[in-house]
C-alpha positions, 0 to 999 in steps of 0.5 A: 504486527507492525504499524506504519503511517504513510502521508500522501503527496497528492490524491492517491498512491499506486498500491505497488509503489506504496509498498516500495515507499513504505519500505516493504518492497525493494522495488515497484516490481517487487511490490507488483509481484506481492500484489499479483500473488494475492499477499496484499489487502486493502481495507480487508479485501485481497487486491490483485490490481497492482496499480490500484489507487490507494487513497487517504483513509484506507488501510493496506496490510501485507503479512504482519505489516499494516499501513494507514494512509493519511491525507496530504498536508495542505 
């Protein structure tokens, strides 16, 4: 499994964009397809809402990839 850390710039990031920004999806649209196909979990639960607001402290998994979401630096 590969581990990634993503630092927020604001309060949250939408799930489909997180996949894009972390380099796991080529575009936000591709990220939406991954979510719609039930391939993504947030904190261990399959998430089907493409624009789910992912916040600091949450863990997103997609296949063998895991993203830890970190809070914004002040």
